[in-house]
C-alpha positions in Angstrom: 0.0 0.0 0.1 1.2 3.7 -0.4 3.3 5.1 2.5 4.3 8.0 4.1 5.6 6.5 7.1 6.9 3.1 8.5 5.3 -0.4 7.1 2.5 -1.1 8.9 4.1 -4.0 10.6 6.7 -1.9 11.9 4.3 0.7 13.0 2.5 -2.1 15.0 5.6 -2.2 17.4 7.0 1.2 17.4 7.2 2.6 20.7 8.5 6.2 19.9 11.7 8.2 20.2 11.1 11.3 22.1 12.6 11.3 25.7 10.7 10.6 28.8 11.9 12.7 31.7 13.4 11.0 34.5 10.9 12.8 36.9 7.8 12.3 34.6 5.3 10.3 36.9 6.5 12.6 40.0 5.5 15.5 37.5 2.1 14.7 36.8 1.4 13.2 40.1 2.6 16.9 41.4 0.1 18.3 38.7 -2.7 16.3 39.8 -2.3 17.1 43.2 -2.2 21.0 42.3 -5.7 20.4 40.2 -7.4 18.6 43.3 -6.5 21.3 45.3 -8.1 23.8 43.2 -11.8 24.7 44.1 -13.5 24.4 40.7 -16.2 26.8 41.5 -18.4 25.3 39.1 -20.9 27.7 37.6 -23.8 26.5 35.2 -25.3 29.6 33.0 -28.3 28.7 31.0 -27.6 29.2 27.4 -29.7 31.2 24.9 -29.6 28.3 22.7 -32.4 25.3 23.9 -34.1 22.6 22.3 -37.3 20.5 23.5 -34.9 17.9 24.0 -31.8 19.4 25.0 -31.3 21.5 28.1 -28.0 23.7 27.5 -25.4 25.4 29.7 -22.6 27.4 29.7 -20.4 25.6 32.0 -17.4 27.4 33.7 -14.9 26.1 36.4 -11.6 27.3 37.7 -8.8 25.2 36.5 -5.0 25.3 37.6 -3.3 28.9 38.0 -6.8 30.4 38.4 -8.1 30.4 34.8 -11.7 30.1 34.2 -12.5 27.2 31.6 -15.5 27.0 29.5 -17.4 23.9 28.3 -20.7 23.6 26.9 -23.0 21.4 28.6 -26.2 19.8 27.3 -28.4 17.2 28.9 -31.5 15.5 27.9 -34.6 17.2 29.3 -36.5 13.7 29.9 -33.7 11.1 30.2 -33.7 8.7 33.1 -31.1 9.2 35.7 -28.2 8.3 36.3 -27.2 8.2 32.5 -24.2 8.2 30.3 -21.9 11.1 29.6 -19.4 12.2 26.6 -16.7 14.5 27.0 -15.8 15.9 24.0 -12.5 17.9 22.7 -11.6 19.9 19.7 -8.8 20.2 17.2 -5.8 22.7 17.9 -6.8 26.4 17.8 -10.4 25.6 17.5 -13.2 25.9 20.0 -16.3 23.8 21.1 -18.3 24.5 18.1 -22.1 24.8 17.6 -24.8 23.5 20.2 -25.9 21.2 17.3 -22.9 19.1 17.4 -23.9 17.9 21.2 -27.4 16.9 20.0 -27.0 13.4 18.3 -25.7 12.5 21.9 -28.1 13.9 23.8 -30.8 12.4 21.6 -29.6 8.7 23.2 -30.0 10.0 26.6 -26.3 11.2 27.3 -25.2 14.3 28.7 -22.6 15.8 26.8 -19.7 18.3 27.8 -17.5 20.0 25.1 -14.6 21.9 26.6 -13.0 25.2 25.2 -9.0 24.8 25.5 -7.7 27.9 27.4 -6.1 30.5 24.8 -7.5 29.1 22.0 -10.8 29.6 19.7 -13.4 29.6 22.4 -14.5 31.1 26.0 -11.8 29.9 28.2 -9.7 32.1 30.0 -5.6 31.9 29.7 -4.0 33.5 32.9 -0.7 32.1 32.5 2.3 34.4 32.4 5.4 32.6 31.1 9.2 33.3 30.5 10.3 33.4 27.0 7.9 33.1 23.6 4.7 33.4 23.5 4.1 34.7 19.9 3.0 31.3 18.2 1.9 28.2 19.3 0.9 26.3 22.5 3.2 23.4 22.5 6.2 25.8 22.9 4.8 27.9 25.2 6.5 27.6 28.6 9.3 25.9 27.2 11.9 28.5 28.5 10.4 28.4 31.9 10.0 25.9 34.4 8.2 22.5 33.3 5.4 23.4 35.5 4.5 26.4 33.2 4.2 24.3 29.8 0.7 25.4 28.8 -0.3 22.2 27.6 0.2 20.8 31.4 -2.8 23.1 32.3 -4.7 22.2 29.3 -4.0 18.4 29.9 -5.2 19.0 33.6 -8.3 20.9 32.5 -9.3 17.9 30.4 -9.4 15.8 33.8 -11.1 18.2 36.0 -13.9 18.6 33.5 -14.4 14.5 33.4 -14.2 14.9 37.1 -16.6 17.5 37.2 -19.0 15.1 34.9 -18.3 12.1 37.1 -19.8 13.8 39.8 -23.1 15.3 38.2 -26.1 13.8 39.9 -27.5 13.0 36.5 -24.5 11.2 35.3 -23.9 7.5 35.6 -20.1 7.7 36.9 -19.3 4.1 35.3 -20.3 5.3 32.0 -18.4 8.7 31.4 -16.9 8.4 28.0 -14.3 10.8 26.1 -13.6 11.8 22.3 -11.9 14.2 20.0 -9.9 14.2 16.8 -6.5 15.7 16.2 -5.7 17.8 19.2 -8.9 16.6 20.5 -7.7 12.9 20.2 -4.5 13.7 22.3 -6.7 15.7 24.9 -8.9 12.6 24.9 -6.0 10.3 25.8 -4.4 13.0 28.3 -8.0 12.9 29.7 -8.4 9.3 30.2 -4.8 9.1 31.3 -5.2 11.4 34.1 -8.6 10.3 35.1 -8.5 6.8 34.8 -12.4 6.4 35.4 -13.1 7.5 31.9 -14.9 4.1 30.9 -14.1 4.1 27.3 -12.7 6.7 24.8 -12.1 7.3 21.0 -9.0 8.9 20.2 -8.9 10.1 16.3 -5.5 10.9 14.6 -4.2 12.4 17.9 -1.7 15.2 18.0 1.0 16.0 20.8 2.7 12.7 20.6 6.4 12.1 19.8 7.9 15.2 18.9 11.4 14.1 17.9 10.0 11.4 15.5 7.9 14.4 13.9 11.2 16.7 13.5 13.1 13.7 12.3 10.6 13.0 9.3 11.0 16.9 8.4 6.9 17.2 9.3 7.3 20.0 11.8 5.0 22.1 9.6 1.3 22.7 9.5 0.3 22.0 13.4 4.1 21.4 14.2 5.3 24.6 12.5 6.2 25.9 16.3 8.7 23.5 16.9 10.6 24.8 13.8 9.9 28.4 14.6 11.4 27.6 18.4 14.6 26.2 17.1 15.1 29.2 14.3 14.5 32.0 16.7 15.8 30.4 20.0 18.2 27.7 19.5 19.4 27.9 15.8 22.4 25.6 16.0 20.6 23.1 18.1 22.7 23.2 21.0 20.0 22.5 23.3 18.0 19.9 21.0 18.2 17.2 23.7 17.1 19.4 26.6 14.2 20.9 24.5 12.8 17.5 23.4 13.3 16.2 27.0 11.1 18.9 28.4 8.5 18.5 25.6 8.3 15.1 26.9 6.4 15.9 29.9 3.6 17.0 27.4 4.1 13.8 25.2 1.2 11.7 25.3 2.7 8.6 24.4 4.3 8.8 27.9 0.7 9.2 29.5 -0.8 6.2 27.5 0.2 3.7 30.0 -2.0 5.3 32.7 -5.3 4.6 30.8 -7.6 2.1 32.0 -10.7 2.5 30.2 -11.3 0.5 26.9 -10.1 2.4 23.6 -11.3 2.7 20.1 -8.6 4.7 18.0 -8.8 5.8 14.4 -5.6 6.5 12.2 -5.0 7.3 8.6 -1.9 5.9 7.3 -1.4 8.7 4.7 -1.8 11.6 7.7 1.2 13.9 7.0 -0.1 16.1 10.0 0.0 14.0 12.7 2.4 11.0 11.2 1.2 7.6 11.8 4.1 6.4 13.7 3.8 9.1 16.1 0.1 8.1 16.8 1.1 4.6 17.3 4.0 5.4 19.6 1.0 6.1 22.1 -1.4 3.4 21.1 1.2 0.7 21.3 1.6 1.9 25.1 -1.9 1.8 26.1 -2.2 -1.4 28.2 -6.3 -1.8 28.4 -8.4 -3.4 26.1 -8.0 -1.8 22.8 -9.2 -1.6 19.2 -7.5 0.2 15.9 -9.7 1.4 13.1 -7.1 1.9 10.2 -7.7 3.8 6.9 -4.7 3.2 4.8 -5.7 5.6 1.9 -6.7 8.5 4.2 -4.8 11.5 5.9 -5.7 14.1 8.5 -9.3 14.1 7.5 -12.6 13.0 7.8 -12.5 9.0 8.3 -15.6 7.5 6.5 -17.7 5.7 8.9 -15.7 6.3 11.8 -18.0 8.5 13.8 -20.8 5.9 13.4 -18.4 2.9 14.9 -17.5 5.4 17.8 -21.1 5.8 18.6 -21.8 2.0 18.6 -18.7 1.5 20.7 -20.1 3.9 23.4 -23.7 2.3 22.8 -22.4 -1.1 23.4 -22.6 -2.4 27.1 
């Protein structure tokens, strides 16, 4: 078959090359402690958008570093409680989208939470003051500061905190809380289920934010990963700090979080993906130790994968 990456048999055993910091587990345990000590101060504001079947709210909570984070929250008006819930995550630079994007799952009796990433296209607040570059890109934001200032650390924690809020909603069945998203949303789905292991099922699609050094070595630090090249050109033009930089990025590399996942996984990947190379996605998938299934689309890249959303819905519906 055509290929832009490794042959499929090699992808199935590939485990990544980006370094994992020696204190990675302590780093995330400390981060989770900070999150749990943060008063979420959850606020529900009825939205102007309502339907006969869905009750819709703008949900706000306080995340780490004091940011107010926004999510759309839609719940069925007449569903029995407790019922399942889905937490949804959007692509890089985007936002939670239209309320109508929540309604398919609401029609099935699910509550749906859709988070706006801080500092991107939605209503969430970005309060972080960091040393160094903030001109372009969230991967490199905080890279010249302490590791605890990496912006994606905060965003990963926001996903877990929102999942925890969903788990404790009185109308939600905590044994049936699921997560889903594509690209950045796929990465956040993996991070969410890793940091909040009570997520029962997750469906990441062509996840971003994995195996940064592999992206670099494939000369694919462009498009969504362009900021890696920008950083080196401006701040390390002779790559004297290359090992240090990729090691620090290892704190926010989802492949290193993947072995924390306990929920059941359905993941979609296109083997012609030049935005998030297949090998970087397999690096994360191959580290997942829970029950998992991979849906492979040999001729597709970073685009809609035909029939996959239907498979994801059936996956969530299956008991």
